[in-house]
VEXVOFI-328752 format. One record per residue (C-alpha): chain; residue in one letter; residue number from 0; x, y, z. Coordinates in Angstrom, 3 decimals. Layout:
<sites>
SITE mol type seq        x        y        z
SITE   A    a NUM        X        Y        Z
...
</sites>
This chain:
<sites>
SITE mol type seq        x        y        z
SITE   A    m   0  -66.251   67.516    8.244
SITE   A    n   1  -66.934   67.195   11.901
SITE   A    a   2  -68.796   64.033   11.116
SITE   A    l   3  -65.691   62.063    9.915
SITE   A    t   4  -64.518   59.153   12.170
SITE   A    g   5  -61.039   58.784   13.548
SITE   A    r   6  -60.436   55.944   11.145
SITE   A    e   7  -61.514   58.204    8.163
SITE   A    w   8  -59.326   61.043    9.316
SITE   A    s   9  -56.303   58.571    9.451
SITE   A    a  10  -57.226   57.352    6.034
SITE   A    l  11  -57.542   60.731    4.665
SITE   A    i  12  -54.184   62.045    6.110
SITE   A    l  13  -52.434   58.688    4.814
SITE   A    i  14  -53.729   59.352    1.294
SITE   A    i  15  -52.644   63.122    1.380
SITE   A    v  16  -49.213   62.162    2.608
SITE   A    f  17  -48.922   59.446    0.098
SITE   A    s  18  -49.835   61.933   -2.681
SITE   A    a  19  -47.550   64.680   -1.412
SITE   A    i  20  -44.395   63.692   -3.268
SITE   A    p  21  -45.661   64.011   -6.919
SITE   A    s  22  -48.480   66.693   -6.086
SITE   A    f  23  -46.285   69.219   -4.350
SITE   A    g  24  -43.400   68.400   -6.702
SITE   A    g  25  -45.633   69.258   -9.394
SITE   A    l  26  -46.650   72.545   -7.891
SITE   A    i  27  -42.948   73.344   -7.390
SITE   A    r  28  -42.480   72.765  -11.224
SITE   A    i  29  -45.509   75.230  -11.921
SITE   A    v  30  -43.845   77.944   -9.825
SITE   A    e  31  -40.597   77.359  -11.845
SITE   A    l  32  -42.378   77.629  -15.093
SITE   A    a  33  -44.134   80.840  -13.723
SITE   A    g  34  -40.746   82.403  -13.409
SITE   A    g  35  -39.784   81.289   -9.908
SITE   A    p  36  -36.601   79.883   -8.641
SITE   A    s  37  -35.417   76.456  -10.048
SITE   A    v  38  -35.544   74.162   -7.011
SITE   A    i  39  -35.808   70.686   -8.924
SITE   A    p  40  -33.776   69.689  -11.905
SITE   A    v  41  -34.640   71.619  -15.222
SITE   A    n  42  -36.945   69.530  -17.516
SITE   A    p  43  -36.226   70.860  -21.152
SITE   A    r  44  -39.775   69.441  -22.186
SITE   A    a  45  -41.377   71.612  -19.570
SITE   A    l  46  -39.465   74.748  -20.709
SITE   A    a  47  -40.456   74.121  -24.441
SITE   A    y  48  -44.114   73.151  -23.881
SITE   A    p  49  -45.114   74.635  -20.325
SITE   A    w  50  -49.082   74.523  -20.733
SITE   A    p  51  -49.748   70.938  -21.238
SITE   A    i  52  -47.608   70.215  -18.116
SITE   A    i  53  -49.000   72.984  -16.056
SITE   A    l  54  -52.636   71.733  -16.863
SITE   A    h  55  -51.669   68.186  -16.180
SITE   A    l  56  -49.894   68.998  -12.900
SITE   A    l  57  -52.891   71.152  -11.670
SITE   A    g  58  -55.485   68.555  -12.764
SITE   A    s  59  -53.508   65.761  -11.104
SITE   A    f  60  -53.151   67.622   -7.844
SITE   A    v  61  -56.864   68.467   -7.511
SITE   A    f  62  -57.995   65.032   -8.664
SITE   A    c  63  -55.610   63.079   -6.150
SITE   A    i  64  -55.969   65.471   -3.182
SITE   A    a  65  -59.865   66.464   -3.552
SITE   A    g  66  -60.421   62.869   -4.687
SITE   A    a  67  -59.455   61.459   -1.507
SITE   A    i  68  -62.246   63.265    0.401
SITE   A    q  69  -64.794   61.881   -2.159
SITE   A    f  70  -64.336   58.206   -0.592
SITE   A    l  71  -65.109   59.123    3.009
SITE   A    p  72  -68.544   57.424    3.890
SITE   A    s  73  -69.309   60.098    6.435
SITE   A    l  74  -69.020   62.760    3.920
SITE   A    r  75  -71.163   60.990    1.283
SITE   A    r  76  -73.644   60.233    4.125
SITE   A    h  77  -73.967   63.555    5.975
SITE   A    h  78  -72.681   66.203    3.443
SITE   A    r  79  -74.334   64.962    0.136
SITE   A    a  80  -74.330   68.381   -1.385
SITE   A    t  81  -70.697   68.801   -0.744
SITE   A    h  82  -69.951   65.469   -2.156
SITE   A    r  83  -71.716   66.235   -5.361
SITE   A    m  84  -70.055   69.872   -5.795
SITE   A    v  85  -66.603   68.423   -4.984
SITE   A    g  86  -67.335   65.490   -7.337
SITE   A    r  87  -67.970   67.737  -10.260
SITE   A    v  88  -64.558   69.302   -9.661
SITE   A    v  89  -62.884   66.164   -9.152
SITE   A    v  90  -64.158   64.690  -12.392
SITE   A    i  91  -63.261   67.921  -14.510
SITE   A    a  92  -59.751   67.668  -12.981
SITE   A    g  93  -59.425   64.042  -13.748
SITE   A    l  94  -60.427   64.404  -17.396
SITE   A    l  95  -57.777   67.278  -17.479
SITE   A    s  96  -55.176   65.186  -15.966
SITE   A    a  97  -55.818   62.165  -18.343
SITE   A    s  98  -56.117   64.185  -21.545
SITE   A    t  99  -53.082   66.194  -21.046
SITE   A    g 100  -51.284   63.057  -19.829
SITE   A    l 101  -52.226   61.384  -23.286
SITE   A    w 102  -51.163   64.416  -25.176
SITE   A    m 103  -47.676   64.510  -23.540
SITE   A    t 104  -47.110   60.796  -24.264
SITE   A    v 105  -48.178   61.016  -27.937
SITE   A    y 106  -46.466   64.507  -28.848
SITE   A    f 107  -43.406   64.612  -26.379
SITE   A    a 108  -40.238   62.761  -27.515
SITE   A    f 109  -38.880   60.852  -24.540
SITE   A    p 110  -35.330   59.139  -24.637
SITE   A    e 111  -35.449   55.460  -24.755
SITE   A    a 112  -34.066   55.359  -21.125
SITE   A    l 113  -37.063   57.068  -19.868
SITE   A    q 114  -39.854   55.571  -21.967
SITE   A    g 115  -39.762   52.509  -24.244
SITE   A    s 116  -42.590   51.007  -26.378
SITE   A    l 117  -43.950   49.269  -23.336
SITE   A    l 118  -44.399   52.321  -21.131
SITE   A    f 119  -45.593   54.327  -24.142
SITE   A    s 120  -48.374   51.682  -24.911
SITE   A    v 121  -49.342   51.250  -21.232
SITE   A    r 122  -49.599   55.048  -20.679
SITE   A    v 123  -52.056   55.513  -23.722
SITE   A    i 124  -54.140   52.579  -22.679
SITE   A    l 125  -54.455   53.818  -19.023
SITE   A    g 126  -55.124   57.466  -20.155
SITE   A    f 127  -57.964   56.382  -22.274
SITE   A    a 128  -59.143   53.865  -19.623
SITE   A    m 129  -59.095   56.723  -17.045
SITE   A    i 130  -61.217   58.932  -19.479
SITE   A    g 131  -63.577   56.152  -20.031
SITE   A    l 132  -64.038   55.243  -16.252
SITE   A    l 133  -64.710   58.871  -15.337
SITE   A    g 134  -67.340   59.091  -18.282
SITE   A    w 135  -68.818   55.771  -16.928
SITE   A    a 136  -68.891   56.990  -13.334
SITE   A    i 137  -70.990   60.034  -14.580
SITE   A    i 138  -73.395   57.698  -16.420
SITE   A    a 139  -73.654   55.409  -13.287
SITE   A    v 140  -74.356   58.207  -10.848
SITE   A    r 141  -77.223   59.578  -13.193
SITE   A    a 142  -78.553   56.069  -13.324
SITE   A    h 143  -78.427   55.934   -9.500
SITE   A    s 144  -76.091   52.978   -9.946
SITE   A    f 145  -74.033   54.159   -6.840
SITE   A    k 146  -71.947   51.029   -6.483
SITE   A    s 147  -70.864   51.150  -10.175
SITE   A    h 148  -70.172   54.779   -9.589
SITE   A    g 149  -67.839   54.431   -6.655
SITE   A    a 150  -65.986   51.407   -8.381
SITE   A    s 151  -65.269   53.513  -11.501
SITE   A    m 152  -64.062   56.466   -9.608
SITE   A    l 153  -61.934   54.260   -7.632
SITE   A    r 154  -60.332   52.697  -10.602
SITE   A    a 155  -59.699   56.097  -12.091
SITE   A    y 156  -58.149   57.239   -8.886
SITE   A    a 157  -55.853   54.202   -8.721
SITE   A    i 158  -54.553   55.017  -12.321
SITE   A    a 159  -53.981   58.737  -11.412
SITE   A    q 160  -52.199   57.699   -8.085
SITE   A    g 161  -49.659   55.724  -10.333
SITE   A    a 162  -47.217   58.711   -9.851
SITE   A    s 163  -47.401   58.480   -6.070
SITE   A    t 164  -46.557   54.796   -5.983
SITE   A    q 165  -43.958   55.314   -8.569
SITE   A    a 166  -42.320   58.151   -6.504
SITE   A    l 167  -42.486   56.132   -3.210
SITE   A    l 168  -41.177   52.888   -4.663
SITE   A    g 169  -38.732   54.691   -6.856
SITE   A    i 170  -37.107   56.178   -3.660
SITE   A    a 171  -37.061   52.782   -2.015
SITE   A    w 172  -35.342   51.592   -5.306
SITE   A    i 173  -32.716   54.279   -5.254
SITE   A    v 174  -32.026   53.677   -1.486
SITE   A    s 175  -31.666   49.936   -2.166
SITE   A    f 176  -29.650   49.983   -5.355
SITE   A    g 177  -28.064   53.433   -5.608
SITE   A    v 178  -29.269   54.222   -9.003
SITE   A    e 179  -32.562   54.857  -10.927
SITE   A    p 180  -34.065   52.129  -13.125
SITE   A    t 181  -33.699   53.006  -16.901
SITE   A    g 182  -34.693   51.520  -20.332
SITE   A    f 183  -36.796   48.500  -20.261
SITE   A    l 184  -36.475   47.789  -16.601
SITE   A    r 185  -37.850   51.267  -15.999
SITE   A    d 186  -40.927   50.451  -18.199
SITE   A    c 187  -41.489   47.449  -16.078
SITE   A    f 188  -41.097   49.246  -12.848
SITE   A    m 189  -43.591   51.957  -13.862
SITE   A    v 190  -46.111   49.396  -15.124
SITE   A    f 191  -45.836   47.322  -12.027
SITE   A    c 192  -46.723   50.293   -9.825
SITE   A    w 193  -49.809   50.924  -11.793
SITE   A    v 194  -50.653   47.122  -11.716
SITE   A    l 195  -50.204   47.225   -7.888
SITE   A    n 196  -52.490   50.206   -7.516
SITE   A    l 197  -55.163   48.775   -9.630
SITE   A    l 198  -55.077   45.382   -7.611
SITE   A    v 199  -55.417   47.454   -4.371
SITE   A    a 200  -58.350   49.099   -5.975
SITE   A    e 201  -60.109   45.952   -6.863
SITE   A    a 202  -59.495   44.550   -3.382
SITE   A    v 203  -61.198   47.787   -1.990
SITE   A    i 204  -64.112   47.316   -4.347
SITE   A    h 205  -64.664   43.662   -3.563
SITE   A    f 206  -64.661   44.192    0.162
SITE   A    f 207  -66.232   47.422    0.566
SITE   A    i 208  -68.260   48.570   -2.554
SITE   A    a 209  -69.510   45.421   -4.232
SITE   A    k 210  -69.904   43.290   -1.044
SITE   A    p 211  -73.715   43.397   -0.384
SITE   A    r 212  -74.952   45.104    2.881
SITE   A    p 213  -76.764   43.075    5.299
SITE   A    a 214  -80.481   43.598    5.254
SITE   A    a 215  -82.088   45.812    7.880
SITE   A    p 216  -83.800   43.649   10.640
SITE   A    t 217  -87.604   43.531   10.113
SITE   A    p 218  -89.403   44.943   13.175
SITE   A    q 219  -90.984   42.342   15.330
SITE   A    g 220  -94.768   41.962   14.471
SITE   A    a 221  -94.219   43.559   10.960
SITE   A    f 222  -96.169   41.993    8.218
SITE   A    v 223  -93.732   40.157    5.767
SITE   A    k 224  -95.001   38.657    2.455
</sites>
């Protein structure tokens, strides 16, 4: 990791801090379900069906934290073996996160104030989309289509990081209005956070991944057809 530039270290720290609220909150929930003290409000669904939640939280934590490392150009350029090894772990964690998230969306009974039909539908669509994007990323890298691979992984990462955006903007909402959004307003708020993440991902893809690199200069005197 000593090959990272100062800008890359700053980006990595920023992403880890951004991921901290839901990621470490999830780890606290895992400790609670394992018999530890209750630090955050009790979730009846977590007590009734702990394993899908534990697997989802672990998968999401690894995918968001380790996934941030995968986007660093210096790591891909100078530590390719590490990038491949971490990538396998990240894909497995992402598939675990998406599949357990889908399971909970379909089989858990949420009150209307926490999840309406809009949020339910979007969660199902994004869950399948994340699985499809991770699958396409695997196909792309095997075909040596590295730009397509990077774009697919970034889109999947944007979906997974929805919880981070929702937590950050949710805190801002509570500070501004004094209450959490509920009902249809909450559905729209949650969906907006995913849309915002995907728009940022598309901007990054357009400017840094899909943008063609300038051709290497031809040495003077070289024969050019």
